KOLLO-496880 format. One line per 3 residues: number of its first residue (from 1); their letters; for each residue y, z, x of C-alpha. Coordinates in nm, 3 decimals, padded with zeros to 5 digits. Layout:
BEGIN
NUM> A> Y,Z,X  ...
//
This chain:
BEGIN
1> XXX> 05.988,00.878,02.318  06.085,00.780,01.965  05.843,00.490,01.961
4> XXX> 05.562,00.680,02.127  05.573,00.989,01.908  05.666,00.826,01.580
7> XXX> 05.387,00.569,01.582  05.089,00.719,01.411  04.801,00.561,01.232
10> XXX> 04.656,00.660,00.901  04.351,00.795,01.081  04.571,01.031,01.285
13> XXX> 04.755,01.164,00.984  04.473,01.176,00.732  04.205,01.289,00.971
16> XXX> 03.959,01.008,00.906  03.591,00.993,00.986  03.644,00.926,01.354
19> XXX> 03.832,01.192,01.548  04.105,01.025,01.754  04.282,01.240,02.006
22> XXX> 04.656,01.171,02.034  04.792,00.991,02.334  04.885,01.202,02.632
25> XXX> 05.218,01.375,02.597  05.450,01.379,02.901  05.765,01.569,02.972
28> XXX> 05.992,01.272,02.897  05.843,01.254,02.548  06.037,01.561,02.439
31> XXX> 06.379,01.484,02.588  06.657,01.479,02.328  06.467,01.716,02.092
34> XXX> 06.601,02.056,02.010  06.308,02.228,02.177  06.308,01.997,02.479
37> XXX> 06.049,02.004,02.755  06.162,02.334,02.904  05.956,02.644,02.855
40> XXX> 06.115,02.896,02.624  06.161,03.236,02.775  06.302,03.423,02.477
43> XXX> 06.191,03.787,02.430  06.084,03.702,02.073  05.849,03.433,02.194
46> XXX> 05.700,03.658,02.459  05.649,03.930,02.203  05.469,03.695,01.959
49> XXX> 05.245,03.560,02.233  05.164,03.915,02.337  05.053,03.999,01.985
52> XXX> 04.827,03.692,01.970  04.670,03.762,02.310  04.610,04.123,02.213
55> XXX> 04.446,04.002,01.892  04.209,03.774,02.083  04.118,04.047,02.331
58> XXX> 04.020,04.263,02.039  03.787,03.985,01.914  03.613,03.959,02.250
61> XXX> 03.544,04.330,02.248  03.402,04.311,01.893  03.620,04.609,01.801
64> XXX> 03.675,04.682,01.429  03.973,04.508,01.276  04.223,04.660,01.037
67> XXX> 04.410,04.472,00.770  04.751,04.361,00.897  05.035,04.434,00.666
70> XXX> 05.331,04.341,00.874  05.618,04.159,00.714  05.704,03.825,00.866
73> XXX> 06.049,03.737,00.987  06.267,03.648,00.697  06.320,03.295,00.819
76> XXX> 06.255,03.113,00.494  06.453,03.321,00.242  06.707,03.048,00.195
79> XXX> 06.650,02.864,-00.129  06.616,02.488,-00.110  06.478,02.195,-00.303
82> XXX> 06.354,02.036,00.019  05.984,01.934,00.012  05.938,02.140,00.326
85> XXX> 06.030,02.462,00.145  05.720,02.672,00.059  05.719,02.832,-00.288
88> XXX> 05.645,03.176,-00.149  05.725,03.376,00.161  05.476,03.384,00.448
91> XXX> 05.361,03.721,00.314  05.159,03.518,00.061  04.915,03.446,00.343
94> XXX> 04.844,03.818,00.371  04.785,03.842,-00.002  04.550,03.545,00.000
97> XXX> 04.353,03.662,00.301  04.309,04.005,00.145  04.118,03.842,-00.138
100> XXX> 03.927,03.621,00.103  03.829,03.924,00.307  03.660,04.071,00.001
103> XXX> 03.481,03.739,-00.048  03.363,03.757,00.312  03.194,04.087,00.237
106> XXX> 03.000,03.923,-00.045  02.894,03.646,00.195  02.742,03.903,00.430
109> XXX> 02.546,04.055,00.144  02.427,03.720,00.005  02.303,03.609,00.347
112> XXX> 02.093,03.921,00.386  02.192,03.953,00.752  02.122,04.300,00.889
115> XXX> 02.124,04.463,01.230  01.906,04.342,01.517  01.615,04.575,01.445
118> XXX> 01.575,04.417,01.101  01.546,04.061,01.233  01.276,03.841,01.077
121> XXX> 00.954,03.781,01.266  00.918,03.425,01.404  00.795,03.192,01.130
124> XXX> 00.667,02.836,01.122  00.943,02.574,01.147  01.055,02.369,00.847
127> XXX> 00.851,02.554,00.587  00.967,02.901,00.677  01.300,03.068,00.740
130> XXX> 01.471,03.016,01.075  01.493,03.328,01.288  01.813,03.406,01.478
133> XXX> 01.803,03.505,01.840  01.972,03.828,01.950  02.271,03.633,02.080
136> XXX> 02.297,03.432,01.758  02.282,03.749,01.552  02.568,03.898,01.752
139> XXX> 02.772,03.581,01.696  02.709,03.589,01.321  02.800,03.957,01.301
142> XXX> 03.119,03.892,01.496  03.214,03.596,01.279  03.146,03.796,00.965
145> XXX> 03.365,04.076,01.095  03.641,03.830,01.181  03.615,03.660,00.843
148> XXX> 03.625,03.995,00.664  03.940,04.117,00.838  04.130,03.804,00.931
151> XXX> 04.495,03.763,00.837  04.740,03.499,00.949  04.954,03.622,01.244
154> XXX> 05.329,03.649,01.208  05.523,03.325,01.226  05.744,03.329,01.538
157> XXX> 06.116,03.293,01.462  06.143,03.009,01.716  05.861,02.757,01.772
160> XXX> 05.720,02.642,02.100  05.804,02.293,02.219  05.621,01.992,02.082
163> XXX> 05.434,01.953,02.410  05.329,02.318,02.408  05.207,02.305,02.050
166> XXX> 05.011,01.989,02.125  04.855,02.160,02.428  04.752,02.455,02.212
169> XXX> 04.581,02.217,01.971  04.404,02.033,02.252  04.274,02.362,02.395
172> XXX> 04.160,02.476,02.049  04.408,02.762,02.018  04.431,02.676,01.651
175> XXX> 04.575,03.001,01.528  04.867,03.004,01.772  04.928,02.632,01.728
178> XXX> 04.935,02.664,01.351  05.187,02.949,01.330  05.414,02.756,01.567
181> XXX> 05.379,02.452,01.345  05.488,02.666,01.052  05.781,02.789,01.258
184> XXX> 05.875,02.432,01.351  05.852,02.338,00.989  06.084,02.620,00.883
187> XXX> 06.327,02.531,01.159  06.333,02.172,01.041  06.391,02.293,00.688
190> XXX> 06.690,02.502,00.791  06.840,02.213,00.985  06.790,01.988,00.687
193> XXX> 06.963,02.232,00.456  07.261,02.261,00.689  07.333,01.889,00.672
196> XXX> 07.522,01.690,00.418  07.307,01.466,00.203  07.455,01.154,00.362
199> XXX> 07.431,01.287,00.717  07.083,01.253,00.867  07.085,01.227,01.249
202> XXX> 06.815,01.046,01.440  06.715,01.371,01.612  06.612,01.515,01.277
205> XXX> 06.419,01.201,01.190  06.232,01.222,01.519  06.159,01.590,01.468
208> XXX> 06.007,01.516,01.127  05.791,01.247,01.286  05.686,01.490,01.558
211> XXX> 05.591,01.749,01.298  05.386,01.495,01.106  05.218,01.379,01.426
214> XXX> 05.134,01.736,01.527  04.988,01.807,01.185  04.776,01.494,01.213
217> XXX> 04.659,01.603,01.558  04.573,01.947,01.425  04.378,01.797,01.138
220> XXX> 04.186,01.572,01.377  04.106,01.863,01.607  03.986,02.072,01.314
223> XXX> 03.772,01.780,01.199  03.618,01.755,01.547  03.539,02.127,01.543
226> XXX> 03.374,02.104,01.201  03.191,01.785,01.296  03.035,01.951,01.601
229> XXX> 02.988,02.295,01.448  02.608,02.267,01.439  02.572,02.171,01.804
232> XXX> 02.854,02.329,02.006  02.840,02.679,02.163  02.880,02.994,01.958
235> XXX> 03.258,03.020,02.006  03.282,02.719,01.779  03.166,02.938,01.490
238> XXX> 03.471,03.163,01.533  03.696,02.858,01.536  03.556,02.768,01.194
241> XXX> 03.713,03.086,01.058  04.055,02.965,01.172  03.982,02.617,01.035
244> XXX> 03.896,02.758,00.693  04.202,02.979,00.669  04.438,02.707,00.790
247> XXX> 04.301,02.483,00.516  04.350,02.755,00.256  04.701,02.828,00.381
250> XXX> 04.799,02.461,00.367  04.651,02.411,00.021  04.875,02.682,-00.123
253> XXX> 05.193,02.557,00.047  05.393,02.324,-00.171  05.500,02.004,00.001
256> XXX> 05.239,02.039,00.276  05.025,01.755,00.408  04.749,01.671,00.159
259> XXX> 04.381,01.600,00.211  04.276,01.901,00.420  03.970,01.984,00.211
262> XXX> 03.874,01.615,00.194  03.910,01.586,00.572  03.686,01.890,00.609
265> XXX> 03.418,01.734,00.389  03.444,01.407,00.581  03.397,01.600,00.906
268> XXX> 03.090,01.774,00.765  02.945,01.437,00.661  03.015,01.281,01.000
271> XXX> 02.856,01.579,01.173  02.544,01.533,00.961  02.540,01.162,01.045
274> XXX> 02.562,01.247,01.414  02.270,01.485,01.377  02.048,01.229,01.205
277> XXX> 02.127,00.966,01.468  01.961,01.191,01.725  01.624,01.180,01.545
280> XXX> 01.384,00.978,01.767  01.301,00.629,01.643  01.034,00.427,01.824
283> XXX> 01.018,00.051,01.806  00.747,-00.123,01.606  00.608,-00.267,01.928
286> XXX> 00.581,00.075,02.089  00.430,00.260,01.794  00.259,00.099,01.495
289> XXX> 00.337,00.412,01.293  00.702,00.411,01.401  00.847,00.463,01.054
292> XXX> 00.603,00.727,00.930  00.662,00.928,01.248  01.040,00.886,01.224
295> XXX> 01.052,00.993,00.858  00.852,01.303,00.943  01.099,01.394,01.217
298> XXX> 01.391,01.306,00.991  01.275,01.543,00.721  01.223,01.819,00.973
301> XXX> 01.571,01.764,01.118  01.731,01.789,00.772  01.559,02.118,00.696
304> XXX> 01.644,02.266,01.035  02.008,02.158,00.998  02.033,02.329,00.660
307> XXX> 01.862,02.639,00.799  02.130,02.657,01.067  02.400,02.618,00.804
310> XXX> 02.248,02.901,00.605  02.202,03.140,00.895  02.491,03.051,01.128
313> XXX> 02.772,02.868,00.948  02.801,03.031,00.606  02.952,03.341,00.761
316> XXX> 03.246,03.140,00.896  03.376,03.027,00.558  03.514,03.188,00.244
319> XXX> 03.283,03.160,-00.055  03.498,02.909,-00.243  03.428,02.644,00.021
322> XXX> 03.077,02.605,-00.127  02.957,02.536,00.225  02.584,02.515,00.163
325> XXX> 02.621,02.289,-00.140  02.856,02.066,00.059  02.612,02.037,00.349
328> XXX> 02.325,01.961,00.110  02.519,01.681,-00.060  02.628,01.545,00.280
331> XXX> 02.267,01.543,00.400  02.168,01.357,00.084  02.439,01.098,00.146
334> XXX> 02.365,01.061,00.518  01.990,01.032,00.460  02.049,00.768,00.193
337> XXX> 02.267,00.568,00.433  02.008,00.608,00.708  01.726,00.485,00.485
340> XXX> 01.925,00.173,00.394  01.956,00.091,00.763  01.585,00.153,00.813
343> XXX> 01.498,-00.081,00.527  01.653,-00.367,00.724  01.393,-00.309,00.998
346> XXX> 01.091,-00.288,00.766  00.857,-00.586,00.728  00.512,-00.436,00.675
349> XXX> 00.353,-00.306,00.356  00.267,00.036,00.496  00.628,00.091,00.600
352> XXX> 00.766,00.001,00.257  00.515,00.245,00.118  00.623,00.512,00.366
355> XXX> 00.986,00.472,00.255  00.899,00.503,-00.113  00.672,00.800,-00.055
358> XXX> 00.940,00.976,00.151  01.211,00.926,-00.111  01.010,01.006,-00.421
361> XXX> 00.763,01.269,-00.302  00.802,01.402,00.051  01.178,01.465,00.058
364> XXX> 01.188,01.694,-00.251  00.851,01.853,-00.170  00.784,02.213,-00.070
367> XXX> 00.753,02.097,00.290  01.111,01.971,00.306  01.393,02.033,00.058
370> XXX> 01.175,02.265,-00.147  01.108,02.481,00.159  01.117,02.853,00.097
373> XXX> 01.345,02.882,00.402  01.626,02.712,00.206  01.602,02.934,-00.099
376> XXX> 01.778,03.068,-00.297  02.084,02.876,-00.174  01.926,02.537,-00.244
379> XXX> 01.875,02.502,-00.618  01.590,02.317,-00.785  01.813,02.035,-00.908
382> XXX> 01.937,01.972,-00.551  01.598,01.893,-00.401  01.564,01.526,-00.497
385> XXX> 01.734,01.256,-00.294  01.992,01.093,-00.526  01.939,00.736,-00.409
388> XXX> 02.090,00.444,-00.594  01.850,00.301,-00.854  01.914,-00.052,-00.731
391> XXX> 01.820,00.053,-00.378  01.493,00.205,-00.498  01.413,-00.108,-00.699
394> XXX> 01.495,-00.318,-00.394  01.230,-00.133,-00.193  00.978,-00.173,-00.475
397> XXX> 01.047,-00.545,-00.504  01.007,-00.591,-00.129  00.687,-00.385,-00.143
400> XXX> 00.539,-00.605,-00.417  00.643,-00.927,-00.242  00.486,-00.809,00.083
403> XXX> 00.177,-00.694,-00.107  00.133,-01.034,-00.270  00.163,-01.207,00.067
406> XXX> -00.087,-00.966,00.223  -00.315,-01.010,-00.077  -00.316,-01.385,-00.027
409> XXX> -00.409,-01.340,00.338  -00.687,-01.096,00.248  -00.833,-01.327,-00.017
412> XXX> -00.823,-01.624,00.219  -01.004,-01.410,00.472  -01.278,-01.353,00.214
415> XXX> -01.332,-01.730,00.198  -01.343,-01.746,00.578  -01.597,-01.464,00.597
418> XXX> -01.815,-01.625,00.331  -01.808,-01.948,00.528  -01.887,-01.778,00.861
421> XXX> -02.153,-01.536,00.738  -02.323,-01.735,00.460  -02.246,-02.104,00.441
424> XXX> -02.264,-02.194,00.810  -02.577,-01.983,00.859  -02.727,-02.112,00.532
427> XXX> -02.845,-01.766,00.439  -03.006,-01.710,00.105  -02.801,-01.500,-00.138
430> XXX> -02.878,-01.133,-00.174  -03.084,-01.014,-00.469  -02.960,-00.694,-00.627
433> XXX> -03.127,-00.551,-00.936  -03.302,-00.880,-00.995  -03.002,-01.113,-00.974
436> XXX> -02.839,-01.326,-00.707  -02.511,-01.176,-00.589  -02.250,-01.185,-00.314
439> XXX> -01.997,-00.940,-00.172  -01.704,-01.135,-00.313  -01.652,-00.944,-00.636
442> XXX> -01.667,-00.602,-00.469  -01.446,-00.711,-00.180  -01.179,-00.838,-00.417
445> XXX> -01.201,-00.549,-00.661  -01.199,-00.284,-00.387  -00.896,-00.447,-00.228
448> XXX> -00.700,-00.455,-00.554  -00.813,-00.108,-00.658  -00.692,00.041,-00.329
451> XXX> -00.344,-00.105,-00.371  -00.324,00.006,-00.733  -00.429,00.362,-00.658
454> XXX> -00.178,00.384,-00.374  00.106,00.260,-00.592  00.008,00.501,-00.869
457> XXX> 00.081,00.788,-00.631  00.439,00.660,-00.606  00.510,00.608,-00.975
460> XXX> 00.379,00.432,-01.287  00.640,00.159,-01.270  00.532,00.054,-00.921
463> XXX> 00.166,00.065,-01.028  00.234,-00.184,-01.306  00.421,-00.417,-01.072
466> XXX> 00.141,-00.399,-00.816  -00.128,-00.480,-01.073  00.070,-00.781,-01.192
469> XXX> 00.127,-00.900,-00.834  -00.243,-00.871,-00.751  -00.347,-01.057,-01.066
472> XXX> -00.098,-01.334,-00.996  -00.244,-01.385,-00.650  -00.603,-01.358,-00.774
475> XXX> -00.543,-01.637,-01.026  -00.440,-01.882,-00.754  -00.722,-01.766,-00.525
478> XXX> -00.992,-01.875,-00.769  -00.889,-02.240,-00.738  -00.872,-02.216,-00.359
481> XXX> -01.221,-02.069,-00.347  -01.364,-02.336,-00.575  -01.212,-02.612,-00.364
484> XXX> -01.348,-02.467,-00.038  -01.697,-02.408,-00.181  -01.729,-02.752,-00.336
487> XXX> -01.623,-02.916,-00.009  -01.888,-02.724,00.185  -02.173,-02.746,-00.065
490> XXX> -02.156,-03.115,-00.160  -02.384,-03.235,00.124  -02.648,-02.977,00.019
493> XXX> -02.680,-03.081,-00.343  -03.047,-03.173,-00.299  -03.132,-02.832,-00.152
496> XXX> -03.246,-02.534,-00.357  -02.996,-02.327,-00.159  -02.717,-02.523,-00.328
499> XXX> -02.818,-02.397,-00.673  -02.882,-02.043,-00.548  -02.525,-02.018,-00.412
502> XXX> -02.384,-02.148,-00.739  -02.579,-01.892,-00.936  -02.476,-01.606,-00.705
505> XXX> -02.107,-01.695,-00.748  -02.144,-01.727,-01.124  -02.282,-01.374,-01.126
508> XXX> -02.023,-01.236,-00.884  -01.717,-01.373,-01.061  -01.852,-01.262,-01.396
511> XXX> -01.883,-00.911,-01.252  -01.528,-00.937,-01.116  -01.406,-01.022,-01.465
514> XXX> -01.563,-00.701,-01.594  -01.405,-00.497,-01.313  -01.059,-00.632,-01.389
517> XXX> -01.091,-00.534,-01.755  -00.968,-00.186,-01.656  -00.616,-00.330,-01.612
520> XXX> -00.596,-00.462,-01.967  -00.337,-00.207,-02.076  -00.132,-00.234,-01.758
523> XXX> -00.072,-00.610,-01.741  -00.236,-00.771,-02.045  -00.074,-01.114,-02.010
526> XXX> -00.157,-01.160,-01.641  -00.510,-01.028,-01.696  -00.573,-01.274,-01.976
529> XXX> -00.469,-01.561,-01.750  -00.701,-01.438,-01.475  -00.991,-01.400,-01.718
532> XXX> -00.940,-01.755,-01.842  -00.940,-01.880,-01.485  -01.262,-01.690,-01.408
535> XXX> -01.425,-01.835,-01.720  -01.315,-02.182,-01.613  -01.461,-02.128,-01.264
538> XXX> -01.797,-01.990,-01.382  -01.824,-02.268,-01.640  -01.749,-02.526,-01.372
541> XXX> -02.014,-02.380,-01.141  -02.268,-02.369,-01.422  -02.194,-02.725,-01.526
544> XXX> -02.230,-02.838,-01.165  -02.582,-02.691,-01.154  -02.681,-02.861,-01.479
547> XXX> -02.524,-03.188,-01.373  -02.717,-03.177,-01.047  -03.040,-03.104,-01.238
550> XXX> -02.982,-03.393,-01.475  -02.917,-03.623,-01.184  -03.246,-03.516,-01.022
553> XXX> -03.464,-03.560,-01.330  -03.294,-03.868,-01.476  -03.515,-04.127,-01.295
556> XXX> -03.831,-03.951,-01.403  -03.718,-03.915,-01.761  -03.624,-04.283,-01.780
559> XXX> -03.970,-04.396,-01.672  -04.132,-04.149,-01.909  -03.949,-04.311,-02.197
562> XXX> -04.121,-04.649,-02.136  -04.442,-04.756,-02.308  -04.639,-04.694,-01.991
565> XXX> -04.536,-04.330,-01.950  -04.900,-04.218,-01.934  -04.951,-04.422,-01.619
568> XXX> -04.684,-04.228,-01.424  -04.852,-03.893,-01.365  -04.655,-03.835,-01.045
571> XXX> -04.324,-03.871,-01.227  -04.436,-03.628,-01.491  -04.539,-03.374,-01.230
574> XXX> -04.204,-03.408,-01.053  -04.024,-03.351,-01.382  -04.223,-03.038,-01.446
577> XXX> -04.167,-02.913,-01.090  -03.792,-02.952,-01.102  -03.772,-02.787,-01.442
580> XXX> -03.981,-02.494,-01.324  -03.764,-02.461,-01.012  -03.447,-02.442,-01.219
583> XXX> -03.608,-02.197,-01.457  -03.718,-01.980,-01.166  -03.366,-01.985,-01.023
586> XXX> -03.220,-01.902,-01.362  -03.416,-01.577,-01.366  -03.169,-01.449,-01.107
589> XXX> -02.871,-01.497,-01.335  -02.712,-01.222,-01.542  -02.865,-01.191,-01.890
592> XXX> -02.566,-01.356,-02.056  -02.573,-01.667,-01.838  -02.956,-01.672,-01.829
595> XXX> -02.972,-01.712,-02.205  -02.727,-02.001,-02.198  -02.921,-02.168,-01.918
598> XXX> -03.257,-02.140,-02.094  -03.114,-02.302,-02.403  -02.959,-02.582,-02.199
601> XXX> -03.277,-02.652,-02.002  -03.479,-02.647,-02.323  -03.257,-02.913,-02.474
604> XXX> -03.301,-03.128,-02.165  -03.681,-03.096,-02.180  -03.682,-03.194,-02.545
607> X> -03.483,-03.502,-02.460
//
């Protein structure tokens, strides 16, 4: 028995995040203890149990409660320096609960909960206040009444056995279990005082271990009740009243086990985590919009949870527990943890965007944390999700990296489309407003503009990063396009179509340069590099046209330079024809490039 009952983990004593029920207690486990395994049949015990049962029957009948003012048995009047000795008599519980009862009245008023005939009409979920059913309203009224009038029952002069107290805890008879724990504690204190300092029998050591183990079990049970308070039946709300007052009673007792309030907050957080785990999450294979749908359901679940806290749970606690604020902060923490796990599953650009949009805009919006149904309890400065800055930057970096990869794929697809729709079919370029043109500049600019506008809706910082990422990828694309076009067009150098394509791309990339000028203030360095690359490409295309023209007319010019030039009329006509063809093609260039071309062709003709 000593080994079984004395061994306790830190989780059992401190009431950690996971609720661990104690191992099963058998009759042999209590042999050798003062209270043994036998049932106590003392008249005092029967009287105390009768009082407790009468008290519970009165709760079930919802009858009005009166403030108890009975004096407890004077079992702890002996002075002692033992850490088990409370600084005040048990009557202090009555004094404390009197103050808490007055606080309970203020809770009722702040909640605005009236009788059934004043219930709210059904409203839209999430954005409007949650309406209580008739049964829920009765539960809230009962809990408010209990909270207003509750006082700690008298401590029995002799405690129940360890097994019996453990059974009370297991069956959630918290009130009765707790007063018997106090009685066991006082009994242990008296036995300790009666001993010499050097005399400390093993029975007393085991009893102290049993007391510690029972307190740990009680704390774990209370944590389980709090953790499940949003999902379990209505009787759980009444248990929360006992949980709150046990915590308050322990906090004011000197030498008591520490960490009750912290264990309560941990239980609240774990309950919120449990709630968020129930939000449906489809796989990417099953639903392409898996994350957007999940985040919508997640936000709705958070608001509905907080609505339940506001309408159903606040009445169970004294005001100084700051219940609503605690649940809000726990939801913030749990949502932040949940989003970090979701980030590990995200690979696509739209999903990174959905995460950023949810954190920065949707979560604090009027549709979620800014919902009128959560006011006035939820303050303006509590709406935003307090995520770690590094985590937010991590999402943005992943977004930009994914964007740049997608941008590369999109730009390569533009080359493929140009090859399939124009080059292979050998279609003549389009003429728009008197110049040759292609879709390339608009395809690229529209693609970049869409990404930039989307990122701007997130924040300015992301917009700047997106512009820089797009420009970086555009710079490398220009060389890839040039390489692909030159490879395709080389066999067609003698065709007029060859020059027409060159001219159309000179015009298109010049137009693209003008479009990109709008990002001068956002990413000036990257834009300058792109502009230089566009100038290099258009110059290269223009030089290729002139080089091809020179190659065509060179034989005719050479013969014209001989003394017998007048005898080669055919050569002269060919020279004129090719010059006129180039001049005709140059008419379809933009004015800036047309002027340069005319000057160049003129110089050639003079030569």
